[in-house]
N, C-alpha and C positions, 0 to 999 in steps of 0.2 A: 504493500500500500504506500502511496506517495508520502503520507505524513511521517512515516517511520524514519527515513533518513534525515528529515528536517528536524525532528524533535530529538536532538542528541541529548543523551542522559545527563551530561554535565551541565548543559544550559538549563534544562528542566529543573535539576536539583538546585541550581543557583537562584532561579526565580521563585521556586516553590517554597523556599525557606522564608520568603517574605509574603507571598501571595497565596500560598497553599496550592496543592496540586491541581485542584479543579479549576480555579481561576487562571492559573498559568496555562493549562491546556486550552482553555477557551481563548485566551489572548493569542497564543501561538497559532491555533487553528484559523483564527480570523485573518492572520497575516498571510495565509496561503492564497488568498484571493484579494483583488483590489477593493478599494472603497467603492461604494455604489455611485459616488459622484466625483467627477473630475473638476477641481476648482481652478479658476483663472482670476487673476487680479486685473481690474480695469485701471489703466494708467490715466488718472485724472489730470495729469499735467498736459495731456494731449487730447483727451476726449471725455465723453460722459458715458455712464453705463448704458443708457438708452441707445446712444449712437453706436456703441460697440455691439450691443445685442442685434441691432439692425445690420451692421456690417458683417457679423458672423452668419446671420441668416442668409445673406446674399451668397455666402461661401458654402452654404448647405449645412451649417451648424446651428441647431436650435439650443440656445443656452437659456438659463433661468436666473433670476435675481436671487441672491442670498438674502435671507431675512436677518442675518447676523451682522454683516458688514456692508456698508453702502458701496464699497469698491469691489465687492466679490460677486462673481457669477459662477455657475456650475453647469456641467453637462453630464447627463446620466452615462455611466459606463455599462455597456451591454455585454451579455454573456452569462454563463460559459457556453461556448459553442463546441461542436464536435470537430476534432482535427484528424485528418486522415494520415496514415503512415505510408510513405512512399518508399520506393526502392533506394532512391538517392537520399542521403542524409548529410546535413551540415550540423556539426557540433559547435556550440558557441559557449562563451564563458558565462559565469553566473550573472554578472551585471547585464550583459546583452540579453540573456534568456529572460530576465525579469522585465526588460523593456519590450522585447518582442512579444511577450505574453499579452501586452496591451495593444499590440499592433504596429510597433515600431519596425522599421526595416533593419536588416542586418548589415552593419558596416564592417569593412575588412578587419580592423583591429580586434573585433569581437569574435572572429572565427578561430576556433581551436583546431578543427579537423574537418576536412572534406575529401572524399575519396571518389575518383572517377566522375566528378561532376563536370558537365559541359554547359556552356552558355545556352540558356533556354530550357534547361531541365526543370521539371517540377520536383521540388525537394521538400523534405520534412526538416524542421529545425528543432533540435533537442538540446537540453542542458547537459553538462558534463556527466550527470548521473543517469541520463537517458530519458528524462521527462519531456514529453512531446509538448511544445509550446505553440507551434505555428507551422504553416506550410507556405511556400512561395515559389517564385521563379528566379533561378540563378541568372544573374546578369553578367557572370563571367565564369570561367572554368576554375576548377580547384587549383590548378597550377597558378593561375592569375591571382587567386585569393592568397596564395602563399608568397607570391612575388611582389605584389603591390602593397603600398602602405596606407592608402586611403581610398575612399569611394564606397558605393553601395555594392555589397556582394550578393545579397538576396533581396528582391522586392517581395515583401510579405503580402499575400493575397487573402489569407484566412488565419486568424489568431484566436486563441482561447477566449480572450476578452477583447473588447474594442473601445478604445478611447480616441478622441479626436487627435490628429497629428497637428497639434497647435503650431509648432514651429515651421510648418510648411505654409501656413496661412498668410495671406496678404495683410490681414489685420495685425498679426504678430510682427511681420517684417516692417510694418509702418510704425511700430513702437506703441501701439494702442493697448496691448495686453502683455501680461507676464504670467506664465503658468506656475502656480504656487499653491501649496496645500493651505487649507483653512487655518490649522494651528500656527503655521508659519506666519500667515498674515496677522493673526491675533497677537503674536509675539511683538511685532512692531507697534501695534496699537497699545499694548500694555506698557511699552516704553514711554508713551505719551510725549513724543518729541515736539518741541516748540521752535518757532522761528528765532534765529539769533543764538541758539544753543550750540556749543561745541560737543559733538557726539562722535564717539569712537566705536566702530564696528570691528572688533578684534580679530575675528575669523570670517572675513567678509565675502570671499568669493563663493559662488559666481555673482553675487550681488542682489539676490532677491530681497533681502531685508534692507540692505543699503539703499536700494532704489525706492523701496516702499517708504522708508523714513524720509527721503528727499521729497517724495510725492506728498506725504502727510504735512510737510512743512512748506510746501509750494516752492521748493528750491531756495528757501530762505534760512536754512540752518547751515552750519559748517560741519561737514561730515568727513572724518578720516577713516578710510576703509583700508584695513590691514590684512595681508596674507603673506605667508612665507614663500609661496610659489609665484614666480614671475609669470608663468604661463596662465595661472589662474587669475592673476591681476589683469592680464591682458584681456581675458574673457570678461571680467567685471567692467573694464573700461568700455568694451564693445557694447555691453548691455546698457551702460549709462548713456552712451551716444545714441543708441537706438531708441531709448525711452525719453530722451531729452532732459536728462539729469545733469545739472551744471554746478552743483554745490559740493561735489565730492572730490577730495584729494586722496590719492592712493599712495600706499606705502608697502613696499616689499620688505617684510621684516618678520622675525620670529617673535610673536606676541608674548612669549614667556619672559621676555626681557624688554618689554615695550617702554617701561618708565625711563630706561636709559636713553631712549630716543625722544620721547615726548615730554619727559619730566613728570613730577608727582603733583597730584591735586590740580589737574588742569581740565579734566573733562566734566561737563555738566551731566552727561549721561553716557553710559557704556552698554553696548549690546555684546554679550558673549554667548555665541552659539558654537561651542567648541567641537573639535573632532570627537566623535563618539562611536560606540559599537554599532549604531544604526539598527538596533534590534526592532525598532518600531516601523521601519520602512516596509511598505507593502506595494505590490505582492512580492512574496518570497518564493523562490524555488526550493531553497534549503538554507540552513544556517549552521556554520561550523565553529562559531565562536564559543569559547569556553570561559569558565569563571576567571581564569588567570588573565584573559584578555580584558574582561570587565574591570578587574582590579587595576591593571596597568593603565588602562584608559582613564579611570577615575583619578589616579594619581597625577596623570598628565593634566587633566582638567583642573585640578587643585592649584597647580602652578599658574595656570591662566587666571583663575579666580583671585589668587594672591596679587597678581600683577594688575588685574582690573581694579582691585581695591586701591592700589598705589596711585593709579593715574586718575581716579575719580576724586573730585573735590569734595570737601565736607558739605554735606547736604545734598550731594549728588546721588544719582540712581544707577543701579546696575540691574539689567534684566538678563537672566541666565536661562537658556533653553537648550533642549536636546531632542533628537528624534529616536530615543532609545527607551527601553523598558526597565532597565536595571535600577534598583534602589541605590546602589553604590555610586552610580553616575549622576543621580538626581537628588533624592532627599538627603542622602548622607553627605553629599557635597554642600548642600545648603546648610546643614547642621554645622559643617566645618566652617563655612563662611560666617555663621552667627557666633559660634563658640570660640573660634580661633582667630578670625579676622575682624571681629567686632561689628559686623554688619547687622542690620535690623530688617526683619521681614516686613514687607508692605502688602497691604491689600491691593488686589489688581482691579483695574477699572472695568475689565471685561472678563467674566468667568463663564466659559462654555463647557470646559472640561469638569472633572470631578476633583474636589479638594482632596489632597492626600490623606487628610485626617479621617476621611470616610473609609479609605482602603487600608491605611496603615495608622490606626489610632494611637499606637504606642509611640509614634514619632512626634505627635503634637504639632504638625505643620498644617494649619488651617488654610493659610493664604496661598499655598502653591497649588497649581492645577495640573492634573494628568488627563490626557486623552487616551482612553482605552479602546483599542481597535474593535473589540467585540461589543462594546457599548455605544461608542460615539460615531462609528462608521467613518473613522479617520485613521491616519497613521498613528502609531503609538508615539506620544509626545509629552513633553514636560516643560512647564514655564514657572519661573519664580522671579519675583521683583524684590530688590534689596536696596536699602538706604545706607549710605555711609554717614553716620552721625557726626 
């Protein structure tokens, strides 16, 4: 059965000690399929929600207004559909398989193996474990797939689930929209950015939250977007240009040492969405992360939290978010911020998720919110808002 390789015993044990086995299995089972709605952010720097809905409809996409955020719209995700197994098979990596599951095409870097495939062949697309995710038409031979570095290897014609290919749309290319999950949009709203503020996005690429903050302040804040990868910063800059964002300065830097570059007590607000184990991302084909990965990642995140505290001015605000499920990367890091860094937990302006105190009452964290995939029909997500007294 498909769920057995996904539910590795170590991960289940790590989560079950906090949530219990029943709730853990419910969360992980929900992650095997996508959310029922695909969320898109309207870029109000360039358009209105009604105008974007009309533009998308002309491109054959019927989207709906979100009742939660005025800049959010959503499109129903369809499926599951039956996928046929063909004689010719293309094996793709985990990340590609999870994208193709929703209808994305297969690009050359995602191909792991293809044997005797010719251009024009009807092929099945499978994950490394052999899970069938889609079928499509090979646009090149298996030899070309091995020899080239970029381009579409397989045009997907039928996938297990179907979401709109947003980035192929004219509406997207014109900078009127950005595809972004609902919890990710709520994170920028929780920060409550204001014009004139100095705001630091410590792990900013590819720029979803950075550009949303700019949008919320109508390009009137001063945003420093930081990432340690030069290539990721280039992608962020491209997104800013497409969306008409003009108030962002970028910095290629390791945010664990950011106070050495920016100084201490300088930022009015800091957004910290650090690298995480991404256990809440859906849909998943499988998950091979273990407890040791969670603990190592949580330790890395604490270095970033410590540095966020240094660069934030007194009276300033830090919003911490992740797209993972583990308590070690979420609630335990917030307890560290409170007990070791002297930060104070704040009530959030928007609460759509569930307060952690309802799930983990022993931790007494009422003002943080969790999005649970089996309850909220979203990715697994966590948001906390902190004050530097």
